[in-house]
N, C-alpha and C positions, 0 to 999 in steps of 0.2 A: 860408722857406715852411711853413705850418701844416696838414699832411696832415689832421689832423681836419675840415678846414673842409670835405671833400670827400665825407666820410660823409653818407649822410644820416639825418636822426635818423626812428624812428619814433615816431609817435603811439600813445599806449596805443589809442587809439578805432580806429585803423585796424590793429590787429593783432587786437582782440577777435573778430573773426570769425571767424579763425584759433584764435584758443586755447579758445572756449569748445567747437566741435566735438571738437578734440582733448582736453580734460576729461570730456566726458561721454564719448567711444568709450571715455577709460580708467575712468571710475566702470563703463560696463556689463561692459567685462572682468572687472574686478574682484570685480563685484558675480555675474555669469556662473559665475565657477570658482569663487569663495565658498560659490553654492548648491551647484554639484556637489561641489564637497567637503562641504561639510554633508549634502545626502543620500546621499554614499557613506559617510559616519561613520556616520549613521543605518540605511544598510542595513545596514554590517556588523555594527551594535551587535542590531537587530532578527535577524540569522541566529545569531549565534553563541550569544547564550542570555540568558536572564533575571537570570543569575547571573554575576557576572565570572569568567573565567577564572583561574585564580590559579598562581602561579610558587611550587614548594616548593621550599626549599633541598635540596642532597642529601645531607646531615648528617639518616640517617635517623630519628633520636631527636628531631629540633627542632620546635617546634611555634610558628608565629608568627603575628606577627598583623598584618593592614594596614585600610585603612578602610572594605573590606566588611565585616569582620567576622573572627572567629575563625578559625584554620587547626587541624584536630585530625590529626595525623599517628597512627593508631593506636598503633603501635610507641612513642611516647611516652608512652603508658596500659597498657603493660606488654605487647603483642601481640608474640609471636616471629617470627609469620610462616615459620616452619620445616617445615611440613607434620603434623607429628607433635604438638605442644603445642596444648591446646583454649584459644584464643585467645577464646572468649566473652565471658568478665568484662571483659576488658581493650577488645575492642571494642564493648560496650555502653558501659561508660564513657566512651569518646570519644564516643558517639553520644550521650549524655546530658549531657554537657558542649557540646555543640552547640546553640547556640539558633538564632535566625533571622538569615539572613546569614552561615553558616557554612559549613564546607569539611570534609568527613569525609574523609582522605588513606591510602590504600593501596600503601605502597612494596613494590619488587618484594619478593617471597616469595607462599607458600601459604601462608592462613589459613585454618585448622579453627573451625568455627564448628558447635556444637550447639543454635545455637537461632536466631532470628530477629532484625532488626534493624528497629526500628519510628521511621519519623522522624514526630513531633509536632509539629515548626516548620515552619514557610511559610522560602522562602527558604534551599535548602540543598543542597549540591553533595556529592556522593559518588562520590571517583574514584579510578582506581590508575594504577600504574606496570609495567607488569609483575608485575600482582600477579591469584591467584588465590583464589578463596572454596569451600574446600570444605564444602556442607553435610550433617551427618551425622544429622539430623533431620526432622522432617514437617514444620515451619512455614516461611512463606515466608521463602527469603534476607531480603530487603528490602522491607518493608511499610511502610504509612503510617497514620495515622490518618483520620479521615472527613475530605473536602474540604481538602486540604491544598494548597497553592497555591508555582509557583514551586520546581520541584524538577528538578536535573539529575542524571544518572545517567551515570557514561560511562567508557570505558576498562576495564575489568573481565571478568573470567575468571570464572564461576559453575557448581560441578562437583557434583551431586546423587549423592548415596550411601546415600541415607535408600531404605528400602522404600516407603515413601508419602509425600504431603506436598502444600501449596497451591501455587498459583503462587509462582512460583521468584521473579517481580519483582510485585510487588501493590498498585496504587493503588485503594483500596476507597473509594462513595461517589461523589463527585462532584468529582474532584481538578482543578486549574484550570493552566496551564501549566507542562506537563510534558514535559521532553526526555528521551530515551532514547537513546543512540549508541553507537556501537563497543563494546559488550557481548556477549560469548560467553557461552552456557549451553547447559549440556549435562548430558541424562537429567532434566530437571525433571520430577519427577512428578505434577504438574498441567500447566497452561498455562506459556508460558515468561516470558510478560509479560500480565498482565491489569490493564485500567486500565478503571475504573468498575462501577458496580453492571449489574444484568442489565439487557437492554432494554427502556427504557421509561420507566423510575425515574433513569438517570442524567443528571445536567448535566453531566459530564465537558466541560471545552471548552479548545480549543488545544493538544492532544496532538502532540508528535513522537517516533514511532520509526525508527529510522534506521542505516543501517551495521551492524547487530547479527548475528549467526549463533546460531539456535536449532536444535538437534538431539536426536532422540527425546525430544521433552516426552511428557508421559503425557495430554495434552489437548491444546487447540489452540496451534501456537505464538506466535500474538500473537493475542489477544483484544481486541475493543473496544467502547465504549458514551460516547455521548455526540456530540460535535459538535464540526469544524473540526480534522481528525484528517489527519497525512501519516504515513504509512506507505511507507517508504524506501529502496531497494536494502540490504535484509533477506537473507538466506539460512535457509532454512528446511526443515528433513526430516525423517522418520521422525516426526511426531504421527501416533497412531490416528485421529485425526479432520482438521478441518478445518489447513488451513494458517495461515492468515488466517481470522479470524473476526468481522466486523465488522459493530455494529449501530449505527453512528455515522452521521448524519447530516454533509453538506460536508467528503466524507473523499475523500481522492486517496490512492491504493495504486496505486505507479510504481516501477517496475525493482525490483522483488522476484525472487528464485530460489526457485520452490517444486519439490523433487523428491522424489517417495516418499512421500506424505502420505495419510493415509486410510488405514492398512495395519488398522486392527481389522476382526476379523468377528464379533464379535459383535452382538447384536439391540438393543443400547441405541442411540436416534438413527438410522435407519437412513438419514437422508438426509445426516448428514454425514461425508463422505468426498471431500471438495474441497481443491483448492489453494488455491484464494480463494472465501471464503464471501459472500457480503452482504445481511442479511434485516432484520427487524425492520421495513418497511415507514420506511424512510429515504430522503432525496432528496438529489438534488446529490450523486451519488457518479465520481469517473475513476477507471476502472482502466487502467493505461497504460503498456504497456512491460515487463511482464510476462513469464517463463518459468514456466510450469506445467508440469509433466511425468512420467509415470508414477504419478499422485494415484489412491486406490481401490485395489480388490482383487479376483480374479475373486468372490469369496463375496459382497463389498457394493459395488460399482462405485462410481465415483465422477468426480467433473467437475473440468476446470481451472479454468473459472472459472463460479462458481452464483449466481442471484440469483433464486430463485425465489420470493420471498416477491412476492405479485400486487400490493400499496401499492409497492413499491419505484418511486421516479419519476425521473425525468432524470436519466441513468448516459451516459456516453460510456465506451466499451468498445472502445480502440486501439493500436491497434500490438503487442499481445501476442503470445508464440510459445507456444501451447497443442499440445503433440503428446503420446499414449502413453497418455491416462488411459482409464481402464478403462470409462468411460461417453458422456457428451456431452464436448465439448472446449468450448464456451461454451455455456449453458444461461439463459435469462433471463425472467422471468414479469411483469415490471413492464412500464408504459407509457413512452412518448417515451426509446425507447434509440438510442443511435446504436452501432452495430459496425463498425466500420471499420477496415480496414489491419490486421488479424489474419493470420495465419499460424497454418493447424489442420489438424492428422497425424496420420494413427493413429489417432484415436481409436476407441473401441468395442469391446464385445467382441462378436465372429463368434456369430450367432444371434440377436443379440437386437434389438430396433427402438431404435437410438440415432444420435446425430445429430452431425456437425460442432460446427454453430449451431442452437440451436433457440430459437424466440422465441416467446412466446406471451401478447405483450402487443401493443396498438394503441399505433399513431400512429408506430413506429419505422425506422429507419434502415438497412440492411443493406447494406454497398458495399463493393468493392474489397477483399475479402478473398480468401487464398489458402486452399483446403480441398482436400489430398489424402489417400486410400485414407481417411477415415475409412469404415467398413467398410459400415452400411447406409444413412444418409440424408446428405449434403451440406449440405443447408439445409431446417431445417420452419419453418413460421410458419404460427400463428393467430388474429392480432391481427388486427384492422381499421388499415385505412387504412396499412398496412406498404410497406415501398419496398423490394425487393431487385433490387439494381444494379450493374452493373462487378465480379461477383465470377469468378472460376475455380475450379472443380470439376473435379476428375478421380477418375477410381476409387472413384465410391460409388455401390451399388445403384440408388438414386435420387437424381436431380440434387439437385433444389426438389422438397419439396412442401409442399403448402397443406391443411390441414385445420379442424377447426371450424366454426365459422358464421362465416368473415368476412367484410367487405364492402371493394372496393373494394383490392384487393393489386397493385398494380403488379411486373413480373417483368419487368426489361428489359434488355437490353446484357451480359448472363452469358454465358461460354461454358465448357458443361457437355459434357466428354468421358469416355467410361468405355474403355480400352482390355482388349487380352485378351477373355474371356468377353462378352459380350453386356449390359449392365446392362439394369433390368428398365422404368424413365420414365426420360427426360431429366428433365421436368418433370411432374409429376403432382396436379391435383386432385382429393383421393379423396375427398370429402362434397357431397352432392346440396345442401344448405346453405350453400355458397362462393357469393358473391353478388358481379358483375362482378370478375371477375379479369381482370387486364388482361397480358398476354403477348405483347412483342415485342421484335424485333432482337435477340434470343436466336442462340447456334450449340450448337445439338445435336448429338453425333457418338457411333455406338457404342452406342446403346441400342434396344431391341424396338420402343419406343414414345418418338418425339421427345416427344411431349404426348398426356399422357393424361387427359380432361378428365371430371369427372362433377357440376361445376358447374353454375349457370345465368349465364345473362349473359355469357358469357366473350369475351372481347374478343382474337384470337390472331391474330399475322403474326410469320413468320420473320424476315419484311425491314423 
């Protein structure tokens, strides 16, 4: 008996309806995974750097080359890295030999430099592994020719022993595509890092400074101009002026730790004593997740965050911790600000009219902030069409103050309390030119006056 006779024969036309959907599903699955992997690869490449990170041989006297260009080990050019030999000539020889798409590598050691390094080519990487540069002269340690492109500086320590000098890392003119990360700079005699020419003239573009440490600079810790800037995860302390000084458009300043800046008591630039300062009529700024504490001094007070140039527009100040600053916690003068979810504590100098949060620009929102023990005023607003909502304010002499000549300010759903000695006013409309202020659904306790109103056409309701 032939068993094959009992096996049904499958027609190609009968199985095609089954095979085609399976084939299409397989194609979609492969395509989806390919697109995902491609996207991940592109994202990783964009995040890493514009110059490929290179692997250096463990032989510290070896230079090598790969498809991206020359890798110049400074010890191959005679640098000793012993902390006493002047390695300037050897390092400059390595720099001179490095054209575009090159890497300058500092192996472990302490390199004495009595002159600066100038980057003249595009697509250059400078980095170290356990390396410290000791700068003994006034020049910038790492500088650049005008308008360089695609420079990556990382994993270096720089210590300045000279009595005076320029910015430690200085990219002048309008540089583009600059990444500086994991760099430690101590005792700079000017700015720790300065990118771009002064405000208004620089078109520096696409700048990243992150995860670096700058202590005791002679001027701002980080100073910026241009556009599309990210300043993230840096530690800055001991600046006589601003910790971060930004005059750049489209800027994000996030997760930085700023402590004890604004130490100078000189009469030069009386306003520059802040943890973070943004000015020069810029727009589209995000200041988020930073800690800014103990900035300013008793002689020249400073703010935790200051954006007091009136033409700064469209800024978000969110989720920062601002405490112990000698003047205001957060001060703004621009328009269309969102100030939200910040913790603002123990700012102000007793006896002076200072503020936890001060907003002098119109069309702003101040909401969901926690303010505690800001000695004089909790929140002050003077700009029209501003909303002050859902904030918690404790232990200020005046909870919320409205000044100037604003129209249509809304003060709603705030909790304002004063413990111990009674405060002056929970909410204070302190000018007869304030028009159509709306006050409703606030909880106010511990003040001589819950609401003291000198304005016109005020709408009030505690319930």
